[in-house]
C-alpha positions in Angstrom: 4.1 2.6 28.1 1.1 0.7 27.3 0.8 -1.4 23.7 -1.5 -3.7 22.3 -0.1 -6.0 19.3 -2.9 -7.7 17.4 -1.2 -10.9 15.3 -3.6 -14.4 13.7 -5.3 -12.6 10.7 -5.4 -13.8 7.7 -7.4 -15.4 4.7 -9.8 -18.5 5.0 -12.6 -19.5 3.3 -15.7 -18.8 4.6 -17.1 -21.5 7.1 -13.3 -21.7 8.0 -11.8 -20.3 11.2 -9.0 -18.2 12.6 -7.8 -17.4 16.5 -6.7 -13.7 16.9 -4.6 -12.8 19.7 -3.7 -9.6 21.8 -1.0 -9.4 23.7 -0.8 -6.3 25.9 1.9 -4.7 28.0 2.7 -2.0 30.1 0.0 -2.7 32.2 -1.5 -6.0 33.7 -5.3 -6.5 32.6 -6.4 -7.0 36.4 -9.3 -5.5 36.9 -9.9 -4.0 33.4 -12.3 -5.0 30.1 -10.8 -5.7 27.3 -12.7 -5.5 24.1 -12.6 -6.9 20.3 -13.8 -4.3 17.3 -13.6 -4.5 14.1 -14.3 -2.0 10.9 -14.8 -3.0 7.6 -14.0 -1.6 4.4 -16.1 1.8 4.2 -17.4 0.9 7.2 -17.2 2.5 11.2 -15.8 0.5 14.2 -17.9 -1.5 15.6 -17.8 -3.7 19.1 -17.0 -7.6 18.8 -17.1 -8.7 22.0 -15.1 -7.9 25.2 -14.6 -9.6 28.5 -13.6 -8.7 32.0 -10.8 -9.7 33.5 -11.8 -10.2 37.0 -14.6 -13.0 36.8 -15.0 -13.3 33.6 -17.6 -11.9 32.1 -18.0 -12.0 28.3 -20.4 -9.7 25.8 -20.8 -10.5 22.4 -22.8 -8.6 19.6 -25.6 -10.6 17.9 -23.2 -10.8 14.5 -21.1 -13.3 16.4 -22.6 -14.8 19.7 -22.6 -18.5 19.0 -20.0 -18.1 16.7 -17.3 -16.3 18.0 -15.6 -17.2 22.0 -13.1 -14.7 23.6 -11.1 -15.8 26.1 -8.1 -14.1 28.8 -5.4 -15.5 29.4 -4.0 -13.6 32.4 -0.6 -14.9 33.3 0.5 -14.1 29.2 -1.4 -10.8 29.5 -3.3 -11.7 26.6 -6.8 -11.7 25.4 -7.6 -14.1 22.9 -10.4 -13.9 19.8 -11.6 -17.7 18.1 -13.6 -17.5 15.3 -15.4 -20.2 13.7 -17.7 -20.9 10.8 -16.5 -17.2 9.1 -18.3 -15.5 6.8 -17.8 -13.0 4.2 -19.5 -10.0 6.2 -16.6 -11.1 8.8 -13.9 -9.7 6.9 -12.5 -6.8 8.5 -9.6 -5.7 10.5 -10.1 -6.5 13.8 -8.1 -4.2 16.1 -7.7 -5.0 20.3 -9.0 -1.8 22.8 -8.0 -1.7 26.5 -7.0 1.0 29.1 -8.3 3.3 26.6 -5.6 1.9 23.8 -6.1 0.2 20.2 -3.6 -1.8 18.8 -2.8 -1.8 15.6 -5.1 -4.2 14.3 -4.8 -7.2 12.2 -7.0 -8.1 8.5 -9.1 -10.9 9.0 -10.3 -11.3 5.1 -12.7 -14.6 4.5 -13.0 -15.5 0.5 -13.0 -18.5 -1.6 
């Protein structure tokens, strides 16, 4: 059974940093793309970033490019999202997505 478990969310002030983790079990990440999405209160779920596990190609939405970095550790079957220079508008529940499965999400709140 495939499971995706996110962690690393929390409350940080504007300008702060967080690193989210997505641990995948039940299937290897080889040959797949893995993405991070987010959903703000009252908003729609939107794509943030994704990475191709085979060659490491990455994609970012314009809102986070230059501030967020996605990476993968195949040995740990884990995908990370390093988030720097966080803004209040980054506040959302962040979800990991792979193989048509979603994680449960982790809350990120940026507030002073």
